[in-house]
C-alpha positions, 0 to 999 in steps of 0.5 A: 504766781503763788500756788494755793498750798503755799498761800497764807490762810485768812478768815472772813467775818460778815455781818448785816445788822438789819435789812433797812441799813444801807450796806452790802448783803452778806453775799456781796460782802463776801465776794468783795472780801474774797476778791481783796484776799485773792489780790493779796495772795491770801486763801480763805477756806470755807471753814473760816468764813463766819457769817452772822444771822441777819439782824444781829447788832454789833453793839455787844460781842456776846450776842454774836455767835459767829463772832465768838466762834471766830475768836475761839478758833483764832485763839488756837495754838497756833492760830489756823489763820493769819489774816481776818478780812472785813467789809468795814471795821463797823462789821467787827464791832460798833462798841469802841471798847469791845472793838479795841479789846478783841482787836488787841487779842487777835493782833497781839495774842493770836498774831492775826492781821485785820483788814477792812476791804472798804476802808484801807488804812496805812500801817503804823502809828498813823494808821492805828490813829485813823482806825481809832477815829473810825471806831469812835465814829462807828460807835457814835453812829450806832448810839445816834441811830438808836436815838433816831429809831426810838424817836421814830417808834415813839412818833409811830406809837403816838399816831396809833401805829402797831409795832410791838411783837404780836402776842399769842393769838395774833400775827403782824401784817406789817406797815403799822397796820392792826394785827390779825387773829391767828385762829389756832393760837387764839383758841389757847387765849380763849381757853386761858381766859374762860378757865380763869373766869370759871375758877381754875388757878394759873397752874391748873390752866397751864396744865390743861393748855399743855394737855390740849397741845397748845404752846406759847408764842415761842413754842414753849409749854405753858407755865403759871407765869406765861398764863398770868401774862396773857390774863393781864395783857390789855391787848386782848381787850383792845388796848395797845401799849408801847413804852408807856404809850397806850391807845385804843386799837382797831384790831379785832377782839372777840367777846369770849375774851373781852366779856370776862377780861375785867372780871379776871383782872378783879379776881387777880387783884383780890386773890393775893398770893404770897411769894413762894406759895404753891397754888392749890392744884399742886398741893396734896392737901387743902391746908398745905402751904398754910400751916407753919411750924410754931418753933421755926416758922417753916412750912409743915409738909404733908405726908399722906401716910401708908396705904393701910387704914391705920396709917393716916396722913400728917403734917410735919415741919420740913426743917425737923425732917431734915434735922435742922432743929430738934422740936417735932411739930407733927399733927395728923391731918384729921386733927388739923382739919378739925382745929382749922374748922373749929377756929374759923367757926369761933373767930368772930367771938375771939377777942384777941386777933392778929389781923394782917390785911394785905392789898395789892397796891394801886401802882397808878395812885402810888406813882401819883402820890410820889409825884405830888410829894416831890412837887410839894417839896420843890415848891417849898424850896422855891418859897425859901429861895424867893424869901431869901432873894427879897431879904437880900434885896434882889427882889422888890416887895411886889415881886416877892408878894406875887411870887409867894402868892403864885407858889401858895396857890400851886401848893394849895392845889397840890395838897388838895390832890394829895389829900384826896389820894390819902382819903381814897387809901383810907377808904380802901383799907377799911372793910366791913366787919359783917362782910368779913365775918360772912365771908369766913362763915362761907369758908366754914360751910365749904370746908365742912361740905364733903362734896367740895373737892380738896382744891375747892376747899384750898381756894376758899381757905386761902381767900381769907387766911394768910397762914396758920401757925401751929403751936405744938406745946399748947395744941393751938393754932394762930390764924393770920388773916388778909382782912380786918375783923374788928 
C-alpha cells in the first residue's frame, strides 16, 4: 500500500450549471471524484478542490472564477498537482474551442493529466478522438438546450407568465405567478416618480434617494441612469415586457405611481438633454453648460470669484484656461445674464434667426417606416421579375396580368400607409410661432424674477435653448433654439 506522503497530487474541478439539469450535486460529484482518485492512488488536498457556484454556465471560461483560479495554480512552475479529476468532460467546458485550448495548456505546458470519472476513455490517439467527439456533443447539447429554453420562455411570455428578474419594488413568488410588492423598495419607486412629477431633475432625485438611504435592486447607490430606467419602466403602470413580447399584467400597481406615469413620460420626451450636458442641479450657475466659446466651441466654465464684493463671478473657455488656444472668451456673470435676458426679450423681433428644432424620434413609427420602405423595394423587384418572366415566355399573359394586379394593389396599400406616416412626421415638426414666442416670454419672466432659484431658472432656459455662442470680439450672443420661431 502506498503511503499518503508518496502519493501523486491531484485536483478536482466541480461545476453544476442549474438546479434543473439532471446531474449530480457538487457534493456527490466530489465524492465520486475522490473515490476514483483513491483507486488510482492519487491524493486530492482540500486546497486543490475547485467548486463553482451553482448556476455558472460552462459556455465561457472567463465567467468561471474557480476555473480560472485552477488554471492559474496549474501554471505554477512546477505545477502543484499532476492530475485533474472531473465528473464529466462537460463540467470542464461546453465550448469545444475553449475546451481544446485549456486542455492543451494543462497537458502540454503544465504536465497535468485530465480524467473524467463517468466517461473513462483509453489512452492514445483513439482516446483523444473519442474525447473530441464528446466535446462536440457537449457543445451541441448546450446550443440546443439554449434554443429549447428560449422557446419555452417565449411560450411562457405568450401565456402571460412572469419570468424576468423583478424590478425595484417587487419580488418574485415563482411558478410564473405575478410579482408581489416589496414595501420598503416600493417607497423608493414612489419617491422617484413623484419627485420627477413635481419638477426635480434626475440627478437631484438620485441625491435625494441616496440621502434617504434607498438603494437600487442590486444594493448600489442611485445615479441619474438608474433613476431614468425606473421612470421609463412600464412595469410600474402594469405592462409586462419580455423579449419584445408585452402584455397587461395582473400584478399590483399603486395610484401614487400610475397617476403620474404618463405625465412623466411626456416630460422626458419634451425635455431634450444633449449628450454630455450636466443637469441644472449639478451646475454652479443657471447658464452653465449653455454658454460656449465663439472661437473654439468649447463650454464656458463658471468661476464664482472671490469672497470679497469686488470680485464677481465670470465665465471663461476651459480650453483657454488649459492653454489649448490663445484667445480669451471671458465674460462676467452679470454681463452674461443681462445679454441673455435682453436677447430673449428681443428674439421675436429679430429677422435672422438660427433655428435648430430637436425632437426625440418615435422609435415605433421610425421602424414602421423602414419596414414599409423595405417592403416597397421588394415589391418593385418582384414586378420586374414577373415582367421578365412574361417577356421570356415563362408566364402567360393572363398570369402576368394577375401577378401585376396583385403586386400593384399591395404597392398602393403600402404607399398609402407610408404617406400617412410622412404626413404625421410633417405635422409633428410644425410648431406654432405664437406658442413658441409665448414660451420664450415665460422664460424671460422666470429669469427676471429674483424669487426663482438658480435651478428653476436653468430648467426654464434649457427648455427653449440648446446653446448660446458668445462672440467676444463683437460682444454678441448667438442663440440656438429647440423650436421653430418663424
